[in-house]
N, C-alpha and C positions, 0 to 999 in steps of 0.2 A: 742318630746317634745312639751308641750304648746307652742300656738305663743309667748303667753307675756312673757314665761321663757326664750325663743330664744331674744327676744327683751331685756331682762333686761339683759341676757350676754352680748350682742354686745354692748347694751349703756354702762355697767360697762366698758368692756375693753376700748371704747374710751374713756371713764369719766378719767381712768388712764393715758390714755396716754397723755391727752392733758391739764390734770391739775393739779396746782403745789400743793406740800402738805399744805394741809390745816388741821386746829385743829378744833374737832367738839365738840358740846357741848350739852346735852339733853336737851329739853324745855318741861317742863311736864304739863299738864292740869291745868289751875288756875295761870300759872307762869305769873308775869308781867314781859315784856321784854321791854327794853326801845333800842330804835333803833339806832345804834352808840351812838352820844351822842345829839341827837336831840331833837325833841319833841315829835316824836311819840313814842307811848307806845301798844304793844301788849299785850293780854288777849288771850291764843289758849284752844281750849276746847277740844283737843287732844296732843298727843305726837309729836315730831319734832326733827329732828337734826337741830343744828344752828350751822353755820360756822364761823370763827374766823375772815373773811372778805367778803365783799361784792363787788358789781363790782363798787361802785363809792363812793366816802365820803359820811357818814349818812346812810349807807345803811346796810342790811343783808341778806344771803342767806340760806332758811331752807328747806331741804327735809326730804322724810322718806324712801326711798330705794336707794336713788343718785338722782344726781342733772338731769342726762339724763334721768330720768325715770319719777320725779314729784320735782319741784323744785316751790320755794313761795318764790319772789323776794321784798321785802321793800326796798322803797327807798323813804326818809325823807328830806323836807326840802331844795329840789333844786330849786338852786337861779338861776336867770336873767344870760343866757350868760352859762349855763352847760346843759353835756348832763344828758341822762339818765341813759348810761353804758361805761364802761372803753373804752377809744380812746386807738383803737391797732393801726390805720394808720391816724395819725389826719391830717400828711399833704397832702397824696394822696387820702384819702378817709376818710373823717370827718364826725363824728356822726351830727345829726340836733340837735337844741340847745334847750333847754328850753326857754320861753320868758315871764317877767313877764307881757306883754299887754295879755297875750294868753286866751281865754275862754275856759269853759270847751267844747264848741263845735270842739275846735281845736285840743283836745289831739286824737280823734282815728287816725288824720294822722299823729298828731307828733310820736304816738307809730309805727305807719307803716313804716314809713320813717327811724324810728331806729333800727327796727327790720331787714329790707331790709338791712342795712350796718352793725350791729352789731351784729346780728346773724343769718346773711348769709342766710334769709328767701326769697324763691321764691315762686309763685303760692301764694302769700298773700292775703286772702280774711276778712275785716271785717265782722262777720254776724250778729255781732247786737250791737246796742249801747242803753244803757238802762238808765234812771235817776238812781241815787243811793243816798246814804250815807257815808260817810267816815270819824267816829270820830264827829259826830254829824253837817259834813258839806255838802252843795250840792256837788255831786260828780256826775262820770258817770262809769256805767260799760259796759266795752265793752268785745265781746265774738269774737276769731279771730282762724284762723287757715291756715297754710302753711305748704309746704313743705322744709323739710330742705336741702337746696344743699349739694350735696358730696353721701348722705345715702338714700335720697329718701324716709325717715320717715314724716309720716304726723304728725304735732304738733298741739295742741288746746292750746289756752288760755282763762285766763279770769282776767284781769285787772281790778281795781276799782282804779279811780285818783282824785284829789280834788285840788284845789287850795287854799291855806289859807297862808293869810296875804301875797299874790304875789308871795308864793312858791309853788313847786308842791311837793304834796305826793300823791306816788305811791305804791300799792301792786298788784304783778301779780303772779299766778298762772299759770304752763304752764305744760304739760307732752303731752308724747304720745298719739296720737287719739286712739290707742290699748289698751285696757283695762286701762291704768293707769290714763287716764283724769276723765273719769267716774267715776274711786273707789273713786278717792279723792278729788275731785273736792269738795263737801261739807265740807270736813274738812278745807279744804283752805279759801271758802266762809267764815265760820263760823271765822277763826282767822282773816278776813278782818273786819268782821262785830265786831268782839273785840278791834278795833284798837280806841284809844281815843289821844289826844293831851294835853301834859302839858305843862305850863307857866315856860320858861325859868328864872332862875334870873337876874336881872338887873346888869352888873356889869360897876362901875364907873372906868371912863380910867383917 
């Protein structure tokens, strides 16, 4: 059995054991997808499966073969004092929080500290930080890799992050370094490049 097929079987079983029931919907190339009820809109160039829930309010999780194999995470309009992922142990092991005073240069460190806690990443390494654009705004594109604690798999990730009107806008593609990351990275980056931001209507109170 090929190595990536064995990996697929192992990751699928782990995902089935660890994840709650989630509804999925097909996203077709060219669809305009609003992330949560936020300002972020994504227009992918390839097909994805989209879950009905993300990790925080205003987020989506997309995948092709299953989140253990390829995951595209969009989190929009993360406000001051909010984490990038769901808090599993807020009292004893809290996640780092985004601060509206942060600069783009602060985001690689914020991501690393978040992933070490929220994703149980060990041997985490930031490989590169490059200037980028996200929805027409200045952004950073980060490349990282880490070993997942407990199963010794090496994962690679490529987030693109921007700060728009004091809120964090984040898109992260992550997959096992073996086979899936190289196979699907271009599709994920094309989806990130298809991000735009819309103006929300002003509600008089």
